[in-house]
C-alpha positions as CSV (number, residue, x, y, z in Angstrom):
1,M,-22.4,-61.5,9.3
2,T,-20.8,-59.5,6.6
3,I,-21.3,-55.7,6.2
4,I,-20.1,-54.2,2.7
5,A,-20.8,-50.6,2.5
6,F,-20.6,-49.5,-1.4
7,G,-21.0,-46.2,-3.1
8,S,-18.0,-44.7,-5.3
9,T,-16.0,-47.8,-3.9
10,A,-16.7,-50.7,-1.9
11,M,-15.8,-51.0,1.7
12,V,-15.8,-54.4,4.1
13,L,-17.0,-52.8,7.4
14,A,-17.3,-56.3,8.9
15,E,-16.3,-59.8,7.9
16,C,-17.5,-62.8,9.1
17,K,-18.7,-61.4,12.6
18,S,-21.6,-62.6,15.0
19,E,-23.7,-59.7,15.1
20,R,-22.6,-59.2,18.6
21,E,-18.9,-58.6,17.3
22,V,-20.2,-55.9,14.6
23,D,-19.2,-52.2,15.6
24,A,-22.4,-50.2,14.9
25,N,-20.7,-47.1,15.5
26,Q,-18.4,-47.9,12.4
27,V,-21.6,-48.9,10.2
28,A,-23.8,-45.8,11.1
29,R,-20.8,-43.4,10.2
30,F,-21.3,-44.5,6.6
31,V,-23.1,-42.1,4.6
32,G,-23.5,-41.7,0.9
33,S,-24.0,-38.4,-0.8
34,R,-24.0,-38.7,-4.6
35,G,-27.1,-40.6,-5.3
36,T,-25.7,-43.3,-7.6
37,A,-24.1,-46.2,-6.6
38,A,-21.3,-48.4,-7.5
39,A,-23.2,-51.6,-6.8
40,D,-21.0,-53.9,-8.9
41,L,-18.0,-53.3,-6.7
42,G,-20.1,-54.0,-3.7
43,L,-21.5,-57.4,-5.3
44,R,-17.7,-58.3,-6.2
45,A,-16.7,-57.4,-2.9
46,A,-19.7,-60.3,-1.5
47,I,-18.4,-62.6,-3.9
48,N,-15.1,-62.1,-2.5
49,V,-16.1,-62.6,0.8
50,L,-18.3,-66.0,0.2
51,R,-15.1,-67.3,-1.7
52,R,-12.7,-66.6,1.4
53,H,-15.6,-67.9,4.0
54,P,-17.1,-70.6,2.0
55,G,-18.7,-72.5,5.2
56,K,-19.5,-76.1,5.4
57,P,-21.9,-78.2,3.8
58,T,-23.9,-78.8,7.2
59,D,-24.0,-74.8,7.0
60,F,-27.3,-72.8,6.9
61,R,-27.8,-71.7,3.0
62,P,-26.0,-68.4,2.8
63,Y,-27.9,-65.0,2.1
64,V,-27.0,-61.6,0.4
65,M,-29.1,-58.7,1.5
66,F,-28.6,-56.1,-1.1
67,F,-29.7,-52.5,-0.1
68,S,-29.8,-49.4,-2.4
69,S,-31.2,-45.9,-2.1
70,G,-29.7,-44.6,-5.4
71,R,-29.3,-45.0,-9.0
72,I,-27.2,-47.8,-9.8
73,E,-23.9,-47.1,-12.0
74,R,-23.1,-49.9,-14.7
75,A,-26.4,-51.3,-14.4
76,K,-25.2,-54.3,-17.1
77,A,-22.2,-55.2,-15.1
78,T,-24.1,-55.2,-11.8
79,I,-26.9,-57.5,-13.2
80,A,-24.1,-59.8,-14.3
81,I,-22.2,-60.0,-11.2
82,A,-25.3,-60.6,-9.4
83,G,-25.8,-63.7,-11.5
84,E,-22.4,-64.9,-10.7
85,L,-22.9,-64.5,-7.2
86,K,-26.6,-66.2,-7.3
87,S,-24.6,-69.3,-9.1
88,L,-21.4,-69.0,-6.8
89,D,-20.6,-72.7,-5.7
90,I,-19.7,-72.6,-2.4
91,A,-19.5,-75.4,0.4
92,A,-22.5,-73.8,2.0
93,G,-24.6,-73.9,-0.9
94,N,-25.5,-71.0,-3.8
95,P,-26.2,-67.9,-2.0
96,T,-29.5,-66.4,-2.2
97,L,-29.5,-62.6,-3.2
98,I,-32.5,-60.6,-2.0
99,A,-32.5,-56.9,-3.4
100,L,-34.0,-53.9,-1.6
101,G,-34.8,-50.6,-3.0
102,L,-35.3,-47.7,-1.0
103,G,-35.6,-43.8,-2.3
104,D,-34.6,-43.0,-6.2
105,V,-33.9,-46.8,-7.4
106,D,-34.3,-48.2,-11.0
107,E,-36.8,-50.9,-9.9
108,D,-36.3,-52.9,-13.2
109,V,-32.6,-53.2,-12.3
110,M,-33.5,-54.2,-8.8
111,K,-35.5,-56.9,-10.1
112,Q,-33.2,-58.3,-12.3
113,V,-30.5,-58.1,-9.5
């Protein structure tokens, strides 16, 4: 499991850890306040993590869960990077990207992601 928080920047809070190794207190401390999100930075960080940890052909298919609760800045860049992520050719297979928006999100952008 990898957890990446994004807002005005992207921060890797946990990288390739089991759910038991993730520091829930660190994750719970992350709170956004601007109402917008630099999602392209978060998705780029996910690509970088997947490249560092490509898995093996016998692994399960990798999933990226993308959660946003605000307006996405640089929507075109975010959509392009989401496409790059979904077509990423790593040993474990192409990642599946699932986008969920809560609150004030642009539904059309989320659908394209």
